[in-house]
N, CA, C and O atoms as a DFTB+ gen file, in Angstrom:
428 C
 N C O
     1  1      90.541      78.436     114.576
     2  2      91.697      79.428     114.362
     3  2      92.896      78.935     114.978
     4  3      93.521      77.901     114.740
     5  1      93.116      79.869     115.831
     6  2      94.489      79.909     116.385
     7  2      95.651      80.336     115.437
     8  3      95.877      79.828     114.338
     9  1      96.246      81.190     115.933
    10  2      97.361      82.006     114.914
    11  2      98.763      81.753     115.501
    12  3      98.955      82.076     116.673
    13  1      99.670      81.251     114.846
    14  2     100.960      81.188     115.155
    15  2     101.683      82.301     115.887
    16  3     101.662      83.462     115.479
    17  1     102.254      81.957     116.862
    18  2     102.985      83.215     117.501
    19  2     104.155      83.635     116.588
    20  3     104.692      82.739     115.936
    21  1     104.658      85.036     116.457
    22  2     105.533      85.244     115.546
    23  2     105.170      85.575     114.242
    24  3     105.945      86.201     113.518
    25  1     103.877      85.155     113.809
    26  2     103.506      85.708     112.449
    27  2     103.331      87.264     112.576
    28  3     102.660      87.775     113.472
    29  1     103.908      87.884     111.727
    30  2     104.033      89.181     111.524
    31  2     102.700      89.759     110.829
    32  3     102.147      89.218     109.872
    33  1     102.318      90.816     111.390
    34  2     101.022      91.522     110.713
    35  2     101.371      92.138     109.461
    36  3     102.475      92.668     109.334
    37  1     100.487      92.116     108.473
    38  2     100.620      92.794     107.031
    39  2     100.618      94.371     107.452
    40  3      99.829      94.849     108.267
    41  1     101.478      94.988     106.868
    42  2     101.682      96.408     107.065
    43  2     101.231      97.327     105.960
    44  3     101.766      97.194     104.859
    45  1     100.465      98.087     106.106
    46  2     100.027      99.136     105.196
    47  2     100.393     100.469     105.216
    48  3     100.733     100.887     106.324
    49  1     100.419     101.309     104.229
    50  2     100.780     102.661     104.182
    51  2      99.882     103.662     103.677
    52  3      98.779     103.287     103.281
    53  1     100.197     104.908     103.629
    54  2      99.257     105.774     102.707
    55  2      98.953     105.318     101.188
    56  3      99.884     104.932     100.481
    57  1      97.696     105.369     100.727
    58  2      97.234     105.208      99.493
    59  2      97.129     103.492      99.213
    60  3      96.964     103.003      98.095
    61  1      97.249     102.798     100.344
    62  2      97.010     101.341     100.140
    63  2      95.555     101.089     100.228
    64  3      94.805     101.701     100.989
    65  1      95.204     100.175      99.426
    66  2      93.851      99.321      99.705
    67  2      93.984      98.107     100.482
    68  3      94.690      97.184     100.075
    69  1      93.276      98.041     101.702
    70  2      93.611      97.038     102.624
    71  2      92.790      95.895     102.255
    72  3      91.618      96.108     101.945
    73  1      93.310      94.560     102.248
    74  2      92.414      93.429     101.820
    75  2      92.981      92.370     102.961
    76  3      94.170      92.059     103.041
    77  1      91.990      91.893     103.789
    78  2      92.406      91.071     104.715
    79  2      91.308      90.158     104.954
    80  3      90.202      90.431     104.488
    81  1      91.512      88.989     105.703
    82  2      90.686      87.972     105.947
    83  2      90.117      88.124     107.490
    84  3      90.841      88.653     108.333
    85  1      88.971      87.708     107.792
    86  2      88.168      87.938     109.090
    87  2      89.120      87.324     110.206
    88  3      89.515      86.158     110.196
    89  1      89.444      88.311     111.206
    90  2      90.223      87.650     112.296
    91  2      91.582      87.937     112.122
    92  3      92.240      87.903     113.162
    93  1      92.290      88.261     110.902
    94  2      93.615      88.745     110.571
    95  2      93.764      90.084     111.186
    96  3      92.906      90.967     111.193
    97  1      95.231      90.148     111.823
    98  2      95.649      91.558     112.481
    99  2      96.474      92.262     111.383
   100  3      97.312      91.659     110.714
   101  1      96.182      93.621     111.231
   102  2      97.107      94.239     110.137
   103  2      97.367      95.556     110.976
   104  3      96.784      95.951     111.986
   105  1      98.534      96.188     110.183
   106  2      99.125      97.364     110.857
   107  2      99.169      98.398     109.813
   108  3      99.499      98.092     108.667
   109  1      98.790      99.870     110.207
   110  2      98.970     100.708     109.261
   111  2     100.185     101.731     109.891
   112  3     100.234     102.064     111.075
   113  1     101.029     102.100     108.972
   114  2     102.333     102.855     109.450
   115  2     102.012     104.182     108.829
   116  3     101.725     104.267     107.635
   117  1     102.056     105.152     109.581
   118  2     101.898     106.561     109.114
   119  2     103.028     107.551     109.697
   120  3     103.464     107.275     110.815
   121  1     103.472     108.539     109.115
   122  2     104.566     109.297     109.661
   123  2     103.838     110.266     110.799
   124  3     102.757     110.828     110.621
   125  1     104.572     110.341     111.897
   126  2     103.974     111.217     112.786
   127  2     105.189     111.732     113.639
   128  3     106.270     111.149     113.732
   129  1     104.841     112.929     114.254
   130  2     105.864     113.703     115.047
   131  2     105.085     114.007     116.449
   132  3     104.303     114.948     116.579
   133  1     105.369     113.195     117.346
   134  2     104.807     113.138     118.596
   135  2     105.143     114.442     119.400
   136  3     104.443     114.772     120.357
   137  1     106.290     115.219     118.971
   138  2     106.456     116.294     119.826
   139  2     105.630     117.566     119.574
   140  3     105.702     118.558     120.300
   141  1     104.826     117.463     118.471
   142  2     103.967     118.605     117.908
   143  2     102.493     118.243     118.751
   144  3     101.573     119.044     118.588
   145  1     102.322     117.351     119.420
   146  2     101.142     116.830     120.023
   147  2     100.058     116.203     119.336
   148  3      98.967     115.891     119.813
   149  1     100.506     116.036     118.063
   150  2      99.355     115.336     117.213
   151  2      99.705     114.009     117.184
   152  3     100.884     113.669     117.278
   153  1      98.671     113.106     117.046
   154  2      98.826     111.712     116.840
   155  2      97.637     111.079     116.035
   156  3      96.579     111.708     116.011
   157  1      97.716     110.078     115.483
   158  2      96.939     109.421     114.402
   159  2      95.701     108.769     115.331
   160  3      96.079     108.198     116.354
   161  1      94.618     108.793     115.136
   162  2      93.454     107.993     115.820
   163  2      92.419     107.762     114.724
   164  3      92.023     108.516     113.835
   165  1      92.053     106.357     115.072
   166  2      91.184     105.594     114.095
   167  2      89.704     105.953     114.469
   168  3      89.297     105.891     115.628
   169  1      88.896     106.349     113.358
   170  2      87.547     106.371     113.474
   171  2      86.821     105.121     113.643
   172  3      87.329     104.160     113.065
   173  1      85.713     104.899     114.323
   174  2      84.941     103.580     114.459
   175  2      84.713     102.942     113.221
   176  3      84.307     103.623     112.280
   177  1      84.921     101.690     113.082
   178  2      84.790     101.127     111.702
   179  2      84.208      99.804     111.936
   180  3      84.615      99.018     112.793
   181  1      83.052      99.561     110.978
   182  2      82.277      98.250     111.199
   183  2      83.096      96.904     111.204
   184  3      82.919      95.943     111.953
   185  1      84.005      97.043     110.230
   186  2      84.813      95.871     109.716
   187  2      86.079      95.502     110.603
   188  3      86.543      94.362     110.638
   189  1      86.582      96.556     111.300
   190  2      88.041      96.442     111.934
   191  2      87.762      97.029     113.260
   192  3      86.997      97.987     113.374
   193  1      88.376      96.471     114.293
   194  2      88.516      97.090     115.669
   195  2      90.005      97.554     115.871
   196  3      90.946      96.837     115.529
   197  1      90.149      98.656     116.380
   198  2      91.538      99.291     116.612
   199  2      92.038      98.645     118.036
   200  3      91.379      98.650     119.076
   201  1      93.443      98.050     117.842
   202  2      93.873      97.281     118.895
   203  2      94.739      97.965     119.826
   204  3      94.558      97.953     121.044
   205  1      95.944      98.727     119.073
   206  2      96.854      99.385     120.018
   207  2      97.747     100.367     118.929
   208  3      97.715     100.247     117.705
   209  1      98.403     101.184     119.559
   210  2      99.255     102.121     118.808
   211  2     100.473     102.253     119.321
   212  3     100.564     102.384     120.541
   213  1     101.582     102.246     118.558
   214  2     102.944     102.459     119.117
   215  2     103.821     103.217     118.046
   216  3     103.679     103.169     116.824
   217  1     104.851     103.998     118.839
   218  2     105.789     104.870     117.940
   219  2     107.005     104.203     117.606
   220  3     107.575     103.475     118.419
   221  1     107.451     104.421     116.400
   222  2     108.646     103.849     115.684
   223  2     109.644     105.123     115.409
   224  3     109.411     105.840     114.437
   225  1     110.659     105.376     116.194
   226  2     111.271     106.617     116.031
   227  2     112.431     106.013     114.901
   228  3     112.991     104.917     114.942
   229  1     112.580     107.027     113.957
   230  2     113.705     106.590     112.889
   231  2     114.885     107.222     113.324
   232  3     115.871     106.993     112.623
   233  1     115.054     108.009     114.365
   234  2     116.261     108.920     114.511
   235  2     116.220     109.169     115.930
   236  3     115.164     109.182     116.563
   237  1     117.440     109.382     116.475
   238  2     117.575     109.809     117.990
   239  2     117.421     111.298     118.164
   240  3     117.389     111.830     119.274
   241  1     117.319     112.001     116.929
   242  2     117.318     113.469     116.902
   243  2     115.922     113.935     117.725
   244  3     114.849     113.466     117.348
   245  1     115.970     114.884     118.877
   246  2     114.702     115.294     119.250
   247  2     113.924     115.808     118.010
   248  3     114.585     116.190     117.045
   249  1     112.390     115.850     117.956
   250  2     111.743     116.436     117.078
   251  2     111.909     115.953     115.668
   252  3     111.296     116.576     114.801
   253  1     112.645     114.941     115.318
   254  2     112.476     114.140     114.361
   255  2     111.211     113.381     114.120
   256  3     110.680     112.787     115.059
   257  1     110.688     113.364     112.906
   258  2     109.546     112.452     112.804
   259  2     109.554     111.130     112.814
   260  3     110.546     110.654     112.262
   261  1     108.770     110.339     113.260
   262  2     108.847     109.054     113.490
   263  2     107.760     108.422     112.597
   264  3     107.124     109.128     111.815
   265  1     107.524     106.981     112.718
   266  2     106.328     106.420     112.339
   267  2     105.421     106.051     113.528
   268  3     105.899     105.790     114.632
   269  1     104.071     106.035     113.267
   270  2     103.113     105.637     114.166
   271  2     102.436     104.636     113.493
   272  3     101.849     104.779     112.421
   273  1     102.560     103.282     114.355
   274  2     102.132     101.981     113.723
   275  2     100.702     101.659     114.761
   276  3     100.670     101.437     115.972
   277  1      99.588     101.736     113.762
   278  2      98.419     101.471     114.510
   279  2      97.989     100.021     113.973
   280  3      97.897      99.700     112.788
   281  1      97.771      99.298     114.975
   282  2      97.512      97.876     114.930
   283  2      95.775      97.498     115.051
   284  3      95.050      97.869     115.974
   285  1      95.401      96.762     114.001
   286  2      94.033      96.431     113.910
   287  2      93.722      95.205     113.795
   288  3      94.609      94.447     113.403
   289  1      92.501      94.705     114.074
   290  2      92.071      93.248     114.109
   291  2      90.817      93.224     113.116
   292  3      89.864      93.879     113.536
   293  1      90.652      92.671     112.025
   294  2      89.738      92.568     111.158
   295  2      88.582      91.748     111.923
   296  3      88.823      90.600     112.297
   297  1      87.332      92.336     112.155
   298  2      86.203      91.714     113.039
   299  2      85.166      91.353     112.402
   300  3      84.346      90.776     113.116
   301  1      84.812      91.501     111.059
   302  2      83.532      91.419     110.305
   303  2      83.742      91.484     108.728
   304  3      84.339      92.405     108.171
   305  1      83.162      90.364     108.063
   306  2      83.338      90.648     106.566
   307  2      82.578      91.623     106.042
   308  3      81.498      91.878     106.575
   309  1      82.987      92.290     104.976
   310  2      82.550      93.304     104.388
   311  2      83.554      94.477     103.602
   312  3      84.729      94.220     103.342
   313  1      82.989      95.642     103.304
   314  2      83.776      96.502     102.824
   315  2      83.345      97.979     103.381
   316  3      82.194      98.397     103.505
   317  1      84.521      98.634     103.672
   318  2      83.965      99.847     104.236
   319  2      85.300     101.049     104.051
   320  3      86.282     100.723     103.383
   321  1      85.253     101.924     104.460
   322  2      86.398     102.997     104.445
   323  2      87.053     103.067     105.897
   324  3      86.350     103.558     106.780
   325  1      88.319     102.628     106.225
   326  2      88.967     102.782     107.285
   327  2      89.499     104.306     107.421
   328  3      90.380     104.660     106.638
   329  1      89.061     105.121     108.270
   330  2      89.419     106.490     108.249
   331  2      90.350     106.925     109.511
   332  3      89.961     106.737     110.664
   333  1      91.369     107.408     109.269
   334  2      92.592     107.936     110.346
   335  2      92.546     109.327     110.270
   336  3      92.464     109.896     109.182
   337  1      92.604     110.078     111.608
   338  2      92.620     111.233     111.792
   339  2      94.033     111.734     112.465
   340  3      94.401     111.105     113.457
   341  1      94.740     112.672     112.065
   342  2      95.869     113.262     112.746
   343  2      95.463     114.659     113.391
   344  3      95.200     115.649     112.708
   345  1      95.442     114.631     114.691
   346  2      94.998     115.699     115.443
   347  2      95.518     115.568     116.769
   348  3      96.130     114.568     117.145
   349  1      95.260     116.652     117.541
   350  2      95.545     116.768     118.939
   351  2      94.582     116.376     119.678
   352  3      93.451     116.806     119.453
   353  1      94.809     115.523     120.663
   354  2      93.854     115.044     121.417
   355  2      93.212     116.013     122.347
   356  3      92.057     115.878     122.749
   357  1      94.155     117.183     122.737
   358  2      93.772     118.077     123.616
   359  2      92.989     119.243     123.058
   360  3      92.593     120.159     123.779
   361  1      92.769     119.182     121.704
   362  2      92.092     120.215     120.986
   363  2      90.893     119.427     120.284
   364  3      90.988     119.168     119.084
   365  1      89.816     119.059     120.980
   366  2      88.815     118.252     120.127
   367  2      88.171     118.918     119.303
   368  3      87.724     118.364     118.299
   369  1      87.978     120.231     119.533
   370  2      86.982     120.925     118.600
   371  2      87.678     121.524     117.235
   372  3      87.107     122.165     116.353
   373  1      88.890     121.191     117.288
   374  2      89.495     121.712     116.197
   375  2      89.563     120.312     114.841
   376  3      89.633     119.119     115.135
   377  1      89.528     120.750     113.672
   378  2      89.445     119.570     112.896
   379  2      90.759     119.009     112.699
   380  3      91.730     119.715     112.969
   381  1      90.929     117.808     112.254
   382  2      92.285     117.245     112.143
   383  2      92.989     117.871     110.973
   384  3      92.478     118.260     109.924
   385  1      94.470     117.905     111.397
   386  2      95.488     118.388     110.341
   387  2      95.534     117.598     109.168
   388  3      95.762     118.133     108.083
   389  1      95.341     116.372     109.272
   390  2      95.402     115.393     108.033
   391  2      94.342     114.251     108.181
   392  3      93.931     113.966     109.306
   393  1      93.990     113.737     107.316
   394  2      93.026     112.593     107.399
   395  2      93.572     111.618     106.124
   396  3      93.866     112.054     105.011
   397  1      93.642     110.133     106.561
   398  2      93.981     109.375     105.665
   399  2      92.804     108.119     105.530
   400  3      92.502     107.375     106.464
   401  1      92.312     108.071     104.375
   402  2      91.356     106.983     104.229
   403  2      91.663     105.833     103.459
   404  3      92.215     106.022     102.375
   405  1      91.401     104.661     103.825
   406  2      91.841     103.476     103.353
   407  2      90.694     102.513     102.895
   408  3      89.868     102.115     103.716
   409  1      90.646     102.131     101.538
   410  2      89.435     101.161     101.422
   411  2      89.833      99.863     102.017
   412  3      90.904      99.283     101.838
   413  1      88.830      99.481     102.749
   414  2      89.086      98.104     103.459
   415  2      88.064      97.039     102.998
   416  3      86.876      97.308     102.818
   417  1      88.580      95.866     102.828
   418  2      87.794      94.711     102.146
   419  2      88.284      93.559     103.208
   420  3      89.442      93.143     103.254
   421  1      87.152      93.084     104.104
   422  2      87.515      91.937     104.827
   423  2      86.578      90.743     104.376
   424  3      85.351      90.842     104.389
   425  1      87.357      89.438     103.917
   426  2      86.612      88.333     103.472
   427  2      86.930      87.013     104.349
   428  3      86.362      85.951     104.094
């Protein structure tokens, strides 16, 4: 294998179907407002491993929504559903405010 540095990851958004190859890194971007205490987290998935999350703010205004970038690596060939939940980490018993599901296929 070996991947060239500077290769940008494929970015997906709400409603997308994710098609990647085994070992590929991909990114999901979802709107997130960190001032509310909510953040996107990924449920365990058999075909992809969560790598990291970062915030991309589109504005310098406090309280303005930004984009949360969640980076994943495809780890196993197959098909599944990648589920992300928008919830407060300090309220683990509350249901998520939002859920995004992505059909995932790793070849």
